[in-house]
N, C-alpha and C positions, 0 to 999 in steps of 0.2 A: 257774776260772784249776783248772787240776791240782795236785795238792798230792801230795807220799810215805804210803808208805801202808807200815804193816810189820805180815809177816804172821810170823804163827806155827803154826805145823797152814795148817788154812784160815778160820783166825779172826781177824779186823784188828783192831789193838790201836788203844786208845782210852782215855784215860787219863781216862774213866769203867768202864772196865772190862780196868784192867791185868792179863797173866798174868807176874807176875812170876815171876824164874829168879835166880840166879845162881853162879858163875865161882869156882871156887875154888883159888888158885896159889901151894904153898908157893914161897921161895928164889926171889924177883923181886930185880931191882936193874935196874939202871941200866945194866950189860953181858948183862943174861939179861933178855930181856921176855916179857910176856906176849901169846896172842895169842886174843883174842875173836871170833868168827865164830859163823853160824848165824844171823845177824840177816837175815830175808828185804825187802828192799827194790821194791816197782813202785809205778807213778805211775797214781792216779786219773783220770786222762784224757791226751790229747796232747798236746807236748809233750818236754822233758826240765825236771830237775831238778840243782843240781851243789848239791854237797855244800858246804858254806865251812869247817864245825867241828864237832867233837862237843868235846862239854862230860859231865862225871858228874855224875848228879842226885843228892843229899844227898851227898856225901862224908865218911868222918870219913875223917882224913888226908893225905898231899898223895899223890896218884893223875896219873901225867906223862900223854895219850895224846900216848903218842909218833910214831902215821902211822893214819892209815884208808884205807883207797881201797876202791875196791868193782870185785865181777865180775860173770860171768855169772853164774847156778849152776851152778855144773860139774857137778849131779847130769846135771846134760840130759843130760851126754856121759861120764858110766860116772864123774867124778871124784865127791870127798867135800865136804862141808864141813868151815870150819877148826874150827867146834864151840871146846873151849878145848886149846891148844897153847902151846908155846915154839919162840922164835924169832922172825922177822921176815917181813913181810906180802909182801916178794920171795922167800922160802924157799918158799911156799907161794902161788906163782901170780899175788900180787897183780901188777896193776904200778899207777900213777899218777895213775888213772884215780879222777875223782871224780863221773861224771855217772851221773844214772840216768835213762832214755832211753825204758824199753818200760809198755806201759800194763799192770796189775790186768789181767788177765786171770781162768776158772775157776781154782778156788783148786790146785787137781790139775794142772795150766797144767806148774807151775813155772818160768811164765816172769815175771822178775825179778833181780832183784843180789844178790850177800850180800855183806853189810858187815865186813870185818872190823877191828877194834883192835887195835895196837901199843901195849903198857901199860907202866909201872916206876912201879916204888917209891922216893923216894931213898935213900942207903944207910940198912940199920940202922929203918926206917921199913916199917908198914905201914897201908896202906888199904883200904876201903870205895864204892861206890855202889850207890845201887839199882837205876839206870837210868841209859842216855843219852841225854844233848840231841841230836839231826841239829840244825842250822843246813842250812837251803839256801836257795837264790833260787829262784825257776822266774818265768818270762814279766817278771821283772824285779822283781819279791820279795821281799824276806824275808821265809821260815816257819820251824818249826819241830818237829821229829815229840820226840815219850820212848818213847822204847824202853825198855820194862820189860824189859833184862838187866839185872843184876848181874852186880858183881863184886867179889872182896877177894882180894889182893894183901897175902904174907905174906915180908919178909924172914926170914921164920925158918927152917929148914927143913920145917916140920911144920905144919901147921893146929891140931896140939893142942900145939903150944908158947902157953903165956899170954900173950904180947904178940898173938901173932895171936890166938886164943880173944876178947881183948879187943875187936878189932874186931869179930867173929861176933855179942858179946853188944850188940854201940852196936844192931842192927839186930831183937836183940827173941831170937836163935838160941844156945839154950846148947846145953856139950856133957855 
């Protein structure tokens, strides 16, 4: 049975050999969403996977996953992946698509999908996560993939403000 595979560069992600990275976003609110992208997904075999939920891993504070969607790799048509931005998924060309049906090929082929997340924090709050669990259905069965790309969202205007630094310190990072 096929499953989802997350790729960073040419390497596949596994729980035993994560390649964690973090995006940091100051000035996030319910009205000013953070976008986290560049999470590349493909299938390990024929079929399709429908993403049903995306959840923060090891959260500190309250992080809301406002939305998520996939789109064909924009690099193949001269576009760029989202990376870390602000706004809505629709602003960056995502539709409501949550289905992955492209099989993993040569890692250099670029065949696959970018997963984009739209994130927010409650007013006056700061939050973080080390990774995101991606729940999906494939062949009628539920499965999950942990994508080790995390985020710190701060309601403060600077990542160097004390409350935001406190979130970073929860993950062992000190300024």
